C-alpha positions in Angstrom: -7.6 25.5 53.3 -6.2 22.7 51.2 -5.9 24.0 47.7 -5.6 20.5 46.4 -9.3 20.1 47.2 -10.1 23.4 45.5 -8.3 22.2 42.4 -10.1 18.8 42.6 -13.4 20.6 42.9 -12.6 22.8 39.9 -11.6 19.8 37.7 -14.7 17.9 38.6 -16.9 20.9 38.1 -15.3 21.7 34.8 -15.8 18.1 33.5 -19.4 18.1 34.7 -20.1 21.4 33.0 -18.3 20.2 29.8 -19.7 16.6 29.6 -22.7 16.4 31.9 -21.2 13.2 33.5 -22.3 13.1 37.2 -20.0 14.6 39.8 -20.3 11.6 42.1 -18.7 9.3 39.6 -15.7 11.6 39.6 -15.5 13.2 43.0 -15.8 10.2 45.3 -13.0 8.1 43.5 -10.8 11.2 43.6 -11.3 11.7 47.3 -10.7 8.0 47.9 -7.7 7.4 45.6 -5.8 10.7 45.6 -6.6 12.2 49.1 -7.1 9.0 51.1 -10.4 10.3 52.6 -12.2 7.6 54.5 -14.7 5.8 52.3 -17.9 6.7 54.2 -16.7 10.3 54.6 -16.0 10.6 50.9 -19.5 9.3 50.1 -21.3 11.4 52.7 -19.6 14.6 51.8 -20.1 14.1 48.1 -23.8 13.5 48.6 -24.4 16.9 50.2 -22.1 18.4 47.6 -24.3 16.9 44.9 -27.6 18.0 46.5 -26.3 21.6 46.6 -25.0 21.7 43.0 -28.0 19.9 41.6 -30.4 22.3 43.3 -29.3 24.9 40.9 -30.1 22.6 38.0 -33.6 21.8 39.2 -34.4 25.6 39.1 -33.1 25.9 35.6 -34.9 22.8 34.3 -38.1 23.8 36.1 -38.3 27.2 34.3 -37.8 25.4 31.0 -40.5 22.9 31.7 -38.1 20.0 31.4 -39.3 18.0 34.4 -41.9 15.2 34.2 -43.1 15.1 37.8 -44.8 11.7 37.3 -41.4 10.1 36.5 -39.8 11.9 39.5 -42.6 10.7 41.8 -42.2 7.0 40.7 -38.5 7.2 41.1 -38.8 8.7 44.6 -41.2 6.0 45.7 -38.4 3.5 45.3 -35.3 5.6 46.0 -36.2 7.5 49.2 -37.2 4.4 51.2 -34.1 2.6 49.8 -31.9 5.5 50.9 -33.4 5.5 54.4 -33.0 1.7 54.8 -29.4 1.8 53.5 -28.6 4.5 56.1 -30.2 2.4 58.8 -28.0 -0.5 57.7 -24.9 1.6 57.8 -25.8 2.8 61.3 -26.3 -0.8 62.4 -23.0 -2.2 61.2 -20.9 1.0 61.6 -19.2 2.9 58.9 -15.7 2.2 60.1 -16.2 -1.6 59.9 -14.0 -3.5 57.4 -17.1 -5.0 55.8 -18.7 -1.6 55.1 -15.4 -0.1 53.8 -15.0 -3.1 51.5 -18.7 -2.9 50.5 -18.5 0.8 49.6 -15.4 0.3 47.5 -16.9 -2.8 45.7 -20.3 -1.2 45.0 -18.6 2.1 44.0 -16.5 0.1 41.5 -19.6 -1.6 40.1 -21.5 1.8 39.9 -18.5 3.3 38.0 -18.5 0.4 35.6 -22.2 0.7 35.0 -21.9 4.5 34.6 -19.0 4.1 32.1 -21.0 1.6 30.0 -24.1 3.9 30.1 -21.9 6.9 28.9 -20.1 4.9 26.2 -23.1 3.1 24.7 -26.0 5.5 25.5 -26.7 6.4 21.8 -26.5 2.7 20.7 -29.0 1.7 23.5 -31.3 4.5 22.5 -31.2 3.5 18.9 -31.9 -0.2 19.8 -34.7 0.8 22.1 -36.5 2.9 19.5 -36.6 -0.2 17.2 -37.3 -2.8 19.8 -38.9 -1.1 22.9 -36.9 -3.1 25.4 -39.4 -2.7 28.2 -43.2 -3.2 27.4 -45.3 -0.2 28.2 -47.4 -1.9 30.9 -44.2 -2.7 33.0 -42.7 0.8 32.8 -44.2 2.2 36.0 -43.1 -0.8 38.1 -39.7 -0.7 36.4 -39.3 3.0 37.2 -40.0 2.3 40.9 -37.5 -0.6 40.8 -35.0 1.7 39.2 -35.5 4.1 42.1 -34.8 1.3 44.5 -31.5 0.5 42.8 -30.5 4.1 42.6 -31.4 4.7 46.3 -29.2 1.9 47.4 -26.3 2.8 45.1 -26.4 6.5 45.7 -26.5 6.2 49.5 -23.7 3.6 49.6 -21.5 5.1 46.9 -22.8 8.6 45.9 -22.8 7.3 42.3 -25.8 6.5 40.0 -28.1 9.5 40.1 -26.4 11.0 36.9 -25.4 9.2 33.8 -26.7 5.8 35.0 -30.2 7.1 35.9 -30.5 9.1 32.6 -29.6 6.1 30.5 -32.1 3.8 32.3 -34.8 6.4 31.9 -34.1 6.8 28.2 -34.6 3.1 27.8 -37.9 3.2 29.9 -39.3 6.3 28.2 -38.0 6.4 24.6 -40.7 8.8 23.4 -39.9 11.5 26.0 -37.3 14.1 24.9 -33.8 13.8 26.2 -34.0 17.3 27.8 -37.1 16.2 29.8 -35.4 13.0 30.8 -32.3 14.9 32.0 -34.4 17.4 33.8 -36.5 14.7 35.5 -33.3 12.9 36.6 -31.8 16.1 38.1 -35.1 16.8 39.9 -35.2 13.3 41.4 -31.5 13.5 42.3 -32.0 16.5 44.6 -34.3 14.8 47.2 -32.4 11.5 46.9 -29.0 13.0 47.5 -30.4 15.3 50.2 -32.0 12.4 52.1 -28.9 10.2 51.6 -26.6 13.1 52.6 -28.6 13.9 55.7 -28.5 10.2 56.6 -24.7 10.3 56.4 -24.7 13.5 58.4 -26.5 11.7 61.2 -23.8 9.0 61.0 -21.1 11.7 61.3 -19.7 10.9 57.9 -19.8 14.4 56.4 -16.8 16.7 56.5 -18.3 20.2 56.2 -14.9 22.0 55.8 -14.1 19.7 52.9 -17.6 20.3 51.5 -17.1 24.0 51.5 -13.6 23.8 50.0 -14.9 21.5 47.1 -17.7 24.0 46.3 -15.2 26.9 46.1 -13.5 25.1 43.2 -16.5 23.4 41.6 -18.8 26.4 41.1 -16.5 28.3 38.8 -15.4 25.0 37.2 -19.0 24.2 36.2 -19.5 27.7 34.8 -16.3 27.6 32.8 -16.9 24.0 31.5 -20.5 24.8 30.4 -19.1 27.7 28.3 -16.4 25.6 26.7 -18.7 22.9 25.1 -18.1 24.5 21.7 -14.3 24.5 22.1 -14.0 20.7 22.6 -15.3 17.6 21.0 -17.6 16.8 23.9 -18.2 13.2 22.7 -14.5 12.4 22.7 -14.1 13.9 26.2 -17.1 11.8 27.4 -15.6 8.6 25.8 -12.2 9.2 27.3 -13.7 9.9 30.7 -15.9 6.8 30.5 -12.8 4.7 29.7 -11.0 6.1 32.7 -14.0 5.2 34.9 -13.8 1.6 33.5 -10.2 1.4 34.8 -10.9 3.0 38.1 -14.1 0.9 38.6 -12.4 -2.4 38.1 -9.6 -1.4 40.4 -12.0 -0.6 43.2 -14.4 -3.5 42.6 -11.8 -6.2 41.7 -8.5 -5.1 43.2 -7.2 -8.6 43.1 -7.2 -8.7 39.3 -3.8 -8.3 37.7 -3.3 -4.7 36.3 -2.5 -6.2 32.8 -5.9 -7.8 32.8 -7.6 -4.5 33.6 -5.7 -2.8 30.8 -6.8 -5.6 28.4 -10.4 -5.1 29.4 -10.1 -1.4 28.8 -8.5 -1.9 25.4 -11.2 -4.4 24.4 -14.0 -2.0 25.3 -12.3 0.9 23.4 -11.9 -1.3 20.3 -15.4 -2.6 20.5 -16.7 1.0 20.8 -14.7 2.1 17.8 -15.9 -0.9 15.7 -19.5 -0.3 16.7 -19.3 3.5 15.9 -17.9 2.7 12.4 -20.6 0.0 11.8 -23.4 2.3 12.8 -22.0 5.2 10.7 -21.9 2.8 7.7 -25.6 2.1 8.1 -26.7 5.8 8.1 
C-alpha cells in the first residue's frame, strides 16, 4: 500500500467534508500532478471513487427530502447519453493517444477554472439572479437538459463538474428552490452520472482498483473529520483559498504554454476583484 495515496485521500476527504467542494476537482489534479498517474486512469479511478462516496450522500439527502427528482431526471436525460457517447469516443480514439491525453488535461483545466469561478462568485451570482432571473422560466427545462449534456461530457472526460459547477448552474436555473434541495438534487444526479462514466472507463481498462481502495481508506475518515470541523474554521475563507488554487492549477493544465508570471498575475487579479466585490456588496447591505 502506498501511504502517499492514503494521505492524498485523507486530505481530499477532509477538504470535501469541510468545504463541500467536489472531490473530482481536487483528486484528479493531485493524481496527475503529484503522482504522475496516467490521465485516463486518474479520471476513471476518480469517477468510481466519486460514485461510491456520493452514494452515501444520496441516502442522507433522500431521508431529509432534499431531492427534487424532476431536476434529477432532466439532468440525467442529457448527462447519461453524453457520458455514454464520450466513452464511445474514448474507445474509438484510444485513451493512450496523445490527442486524448492532451484533451483530458485541457478540458480538466477548463473544468477547474469554471469550478473555481463558481465557488468564488456563487453568492454574487445568486444575488444577481434573484433580481434579474437570468434564465426565463419557459427555457429552464431545456436549459437543465443542456446542462446535463455539458456535465456528462465534462465529467466523463475529466471527472470534474458534478459538484460545485453543477450546483452553481442549478442555483441560477432554479432560484426559488432552497440551496439544500439544489445540493441534494445535484448529489442524486452525480451518482448515476459518475457510475455510468466510471463503468465506461472500467470497460476501457482505465480504472486502477488498488488505487481506488487505497484512496477510500484515507478519504472516508477525512470526510467525517472535515464535516465535524466546520465550526472550527472559517469555511468561506477555506473555500476561497481552495478556489484560487484551482485557478492556478486549471490554467497550468489548460494553458501550459503561458508564462508562470502571467498565471500568477491572473490569480492576483481575481483575488483583488473578489475582495473589491465583497467590500462593495457589504457596503450595500
